[in-house]
C-alpha positions as a Python dict, from the first residue, in 0.01 Angstrom:
ca = {
    (1, 'X'): (0, 0, 0),
    (2, 'X'): (154, 47, -350),
    (3, 'X'): (-12, -155, -631),
    (4, 'X'): (287, -104, -850),
    (5, 'X'): (504, -345, -641),
    (6, 'X'): (471, -692, -746),
    (7, 'X'): (443, -988, -516),
    (8, 'X'): (803, -1126, -424),
    (9, 'X'): (684, -1483, -508),
    (10, 'X'): (607, -1382, -851),
    (11, 'X'): (972, -1250, -888),
    (12, 'X'): (1138, -1556, -752),
    (13, 'X'): (1322, -1766, -998),
    (14, 'X'): (1168, -2109, -1080),
    (15, 'X'): (1368, -2399, -964),
    (16, 'X'): (1424, -2706, -1178),
    (17, 'X'): (1202, -3006, -1091),
    (18, 'X'): (1370, -3321, -950),
    (19, 'X'): (1305, -3630, -1168),
    (20, 'X'): (1071, -3784, -912),
    (21, 'X'): (858, -3460, -931),
    (22, 'X'): (792, -3519, -1303),
    (23, 'X'): (674, -3883, -1244),
    (24, 'X'): (330, -3988, -1141),
    (25, 'X'): (270, -4002, -774),
    (26, 'X'): (130, -4304, -592),
    (27, 'X'): (7, -4359, -230),
    (28, 'X'): (-92, -4721, -282),
    (29, 'X'): (121, -5023, -188),
    (30, 'X'): (-146, -5270, -303),
    (31, 'X'): (-37, -5492, -600),
    (32, 'X'): (-218, -5413, -930),
    (33, 'X'): (-286, -5739, -1133),
    (34, 'X'): (-271, -5524, -1449),
    (35, 'X'): (75, -5390, -1388),
    (36, 'X'): (395, -5593, -1448),
    (37, 'X'): (649, -5657, -1167),
    (38, 'X'): (987, -5485, -1241),
    (39, 'X'): (1316, -5610, -1106),
    (40, 'X'): (1452, -5340, -872),
    (41, 'X'): (1761, -5538, -747),
    (42, 'X'): (1911, -5887, -713),
    (43, 'X'): (2003, -5948, -344),
    (44, 'X'): (2288, -6174, -427),
    (45, 'X'): (2445, -5905, -646),
    (46, 'X'): (2415, -5649, -356),
    (47, 'X'): (2566, -5898, -96),
    (48, 'X'): (2585, -6269, -128),
    (49, 'X'): (2375, -6429, 155),
    (50, 'X'): (2170, -6125, 209),
    (51, 'X'): (1851, -6312, 92),
    (52, 'X'): (1913, -6585, 358),
    (53, 'X'): (1982, -6342, 628),
    (54, 'X'): (1668, -6147, 561),
    (55, 'X'): (1468, -6482, 571),
    (56, 'X'): (1635, -6631, 874),
    (57, 'X'): (1612, -6319, 1100),
    (58, 'X'): (1359, -6080, 945),
    (59, 'X'): (1294, -5889, 1250),
    (60, 'X'): (1642, -5805, 1335),
    (61, 'X'): (1775, -5727, 969),
    (62, 'X'): (1744, -5376, 816),
    (63, 'X'): (1849, -5297, 466),
    (64, 'X'): (1818, -5001, 230),
    (65, 'X'): (1942, -4945, -115),
    (66, 'X'): (1881, -4669, -379),
    (67, 'X'): (1791, -4811, -722),
    (68, 'X'): (1689, -4693, -1053),
    (69, 'X'): (1386, -4849, -1200),
    (70, 'X'): (1296, -4715, -1537),
    (71, 'X'): (1366, -4349, -1498),
    (72, 'X'): (1270, -4329, -1137),
    (73, 'X'): (1492, -4333, -831),
    (74, 'X'): (1350, -4552, -551),
    (75, 'X'): (1459, -4628, -204),
    (76, 'X'): (1417, -5000, -155),
    (77, 'X'): (1397, -5074, 226),
    (78, 'X'): (1358, -5397, 438),
    (79, 'X'): (1270, -5327, 802),
    (80, 'X'): (1070, -5513, 1068),
    (81, 'X'): (1024, -5825, 822),
    (82, 'X'): (863, -5626, 544),
    (83, 'X'): (976, -5461, 218),
    (84, 'X'): (904, -5102, 134),
    (85, 'X'): (957, -4902, -178),
    (86, 'X'): (931, -4520, -193),
    (87, 'X'): (1060, -4225, -381),
    (88, 'X'): (1418, -4220, -341),
    (89, 'X'): (1453, -3836, -343),
    (90, 'X'): (1342, -3651, -33),
    (91, 'X'): (1053, -3420, -97),
    (92, 'X'): (1233, -3142, 111),
    (93, 'X'): (1563, -3074, -77),
    (94, 'X'): (1632, -3388, -287),
    (95, 'X'): (1838, -3585, -32),
    (96, 'X'): (1907, -3960, -72),
    (97, 'X'): (1634, -4128, 121),
    (98, 'X'): (1797, -4474, 108),
    (99, 'X'): (2110, -4348, 289),
    (100, 'X'): (1907, -4232, 579),
    (101, 'X'): (1838, -4402, 927),
    (102, 'X'): (1575, -4662, 930),
    (103, 'X'): (1392, -4744, 1246),
    (104, 'X'): (1041, -4804, 1387),
    (105, 'X'): (867, -4798, 1050),
    (106, 'X'): (1024, -4466, 941),
    (107, 'X'): (1327, -4347, 739),
    (108, 'X'): (1498, -4024, 814),
    (109, 'X'): (1660, -3827, 537),
    (110, 'X'): (2038, -3787, 619),
    (111, 'X'): (2046, -3423, 491),
    (112, 'X'): (1808, -3235, 706),
    (113, 'X'): (1632, -3504, 923),
    (114, 'X'): (1286, -3510, 756),
    (115, 'X'): (1104, -3838, 852),
    (116, 'X'): (868, -4036, 640),
    (117, 'X'): (666, -4340, 731),
    (118, 'X'): (768, -4640, 522),
    (119, 'X'): (422, -4776, 455),
    (120, 'X'): (254, -4461, 356),
    (121, 'X'): (514, -4207, 255),
    (122, 'X'): (377, -3946, 492),
    (123, 'X'): (602, -3698, 653),
    (124, 'X'): (596, -3776, 1023),
    (125, 'X'): (535, -3412, 1160),
    (126, 'X'): (263, -3285, 919),
    (127, 'X'): (121, -3618, 820),
    (128, 'X'): (109, -3517, 452),
    (129, 'X'): (191, -3793, 189),
    (130, 'X'): (498, -3642, 49),
    (131, 'X'): (679, -3961, -80),
    (132, 'X'): (518, -4181, -327),
    (133, 'X'): (513, -4552, -217),
    (134, 'X'): (483, -4851, -446),
    (135, 'X'): (388, -5240, -424),
    (136, 'X'): (694, -5436, -359),
    (137, 'X'): (775, -5801, -317),
    (138, 'X'): (1067, -6048, -296),
    (139, 'X'): (1065, -6319, -552),
    (140, 'X'): (1355, -6554, -471),
    (141, 'X'): (1665, -6336, -466),
    (142, 'X'): (1513, -6058, -674),
    (143, 'X'): (1318, -5763, -525),
    (144, 'X'): (1040, -5640, -755),
    (145, 'X'): (822, -5327, -762),
    (146, 'X'): (515, -5217, -951),
    (147, 'X'): (486, -4868, -1085),
    (148, 'X'): (353, -4687, -1382),
    (149, 'X'): (636, -4510, -1581),
}
């Protein structure tokens, strides 16, 4: 073994961090009475009548949209009658989570197939919480989230 050789990881160039990697992480979907609710999207601006469809057939409707709240990209998802908000950038290689397939309480990143539980942000294979999740609610036609900036 030659001590003069450096570890290859030390020589590897550093990659730039994704915006969501710079933001505080959260694995808690419980609302905090000390935090304000921030508007994420207006359902009527996305699709007139969407709020009514989600209310009239919540178990059969699925919806996902990428939104910017403050300086954070979120995936806002409605599935199985429930709203979910999580990091919108995949922890694997930065894919657009909201463009992925949503089914059975999970979302699949469209780039490389990484799957995350909607309620926890856990990656489904290794069960590590890789995506931050946030409290979310529907207030009339507006979907709101709570998060620290």
